[in-house]
N, C-alpha and C positions, 0 to 999 in steps of 0.2 A: 624956558620951559622948564619941568620937571628931572632933576641931574637922574633922576634912575629911569625913567622915559628912555634920555641921550642913552645910559647905557643899555640897553636895548636895546636900541636905534640902532646902533654902532654894530653894536654885537650884530646883526641883524645883515645889516650892510659887510663885515667880515664874513661871516662863514658863507654870503651871499660869491664876494670876488674871490675867497675860497675855495669855490666849486668853478666856478668858473679859472679860476687855474685848472685847479684837477682835471676838470675833463675835457679840457681844452687842450691846454700843453704840459700836461704832467700824463695823461693815461688814455685819454684817446685817441683817437683813430687818424686827427688833425697831427695830432704830439708827432708821432711813427711815422709821417712822411714831414716835418717840419723841419725847417734848416736850422741846428746844434745852436749855431746863433743867433736867428732871430729865437724861437723855441727861452730858452734861452733869457735875452731881451726883455720878454718875456713875460716872467716870469719875474726879474726884476721890477718890472713897471710895476706886478698887478702890489710886491709888495713897499710900492712905490705913494700904493693907493691908499693901502691895510693903513703908512703909520699914521698917514694927516688923519685918519675917518674912525682909528683910535683916542689919537690927540683931541679930538673936537665933545667924541665918548668920555672920557676924563678933566674935558675946561670946565666944568659946573660946580666938577661933587668937588661938597667940603674938605672932602680931607687934598692934602696937598700933595704929599710922596706920590703917587700912582698916573697922575701924568707925569712924572719925573722920573720916572724910574719904566714909565712905556715908550718918553722917546730918546732918552738914551740907552737901552735895549736896544732898540729897532736900532736909532742908528749906530751904534758899533757889530750888531747886525749884520747892518746892509755896506758898512764899511772894511768888515774881512771882508764879503764878497764879492764886493768895487775891488779891496784888491788879492785879494782870490782869481777871477776867473784874468785880472789886471793880467797875475802873472804866467794864468795856463794861456790867454791870449801871447803875450807878448815875445814868453821866455819860454813855452814849450814847454815847459815841467806841467807833466800830464801826471802822478799816483795815482794810480788806481784811488788806494786810501783815504789817501792826502782829500779828492774827490768825494767820497761816498761820507768824507765827512761836513765838509761844505755843502749840498748837498744835503744832507740830513736838516742843519744848521739854516737854509731854505724852509725848509719843507717848515721846520716848526715855526717861523718864524713866517711862513702865510698862510698861520695856520692863526682858524680862531682859542687856541687852549694859551696862549698868552695871557689875550683876552679873560679869559676866564679865570685862570689863575687870579690876575690880578683881582679882578672882583672877587672871588668868594676870600682876598687875602685884606681886601680893603672892607668888607664884611665883618673878617674874625677882630681887625684891627676898631674897628668904629664904636666895636663893646665891648674894645679894655677900658680901665680905667683911662682917665685925664698922667697921672701921672711913667703909663707905660709906653704912654705914646710921646711923646719928648723921649 
């Protein structure tokens, strides 16, 4: 399969997952009445679904760095979310400003923005001379 087609299919799949996350677990009526822990686990499940979809999209790309950046940035954000969630759940650490920052990180990485930005950077990078790419 052509790597450009893979990129677009992965992007479309990420958009669908993001729409599901936003409509059912962030802003929808179901999210209002949903248990907080269930809603947070659903957000985590959506993020866990987005990571392999994006990795699949970058897997056959001629440049190797987008795949690495995608994987490491998402694994780092996932780790931060799990650690912060564990602190909140186990230790009762509930500072509103801290939870807002963690929520913003989750919202960013559960959106198509990182994939789109990485795609733009890879297009720009592919047009650079070989001496600059190294």
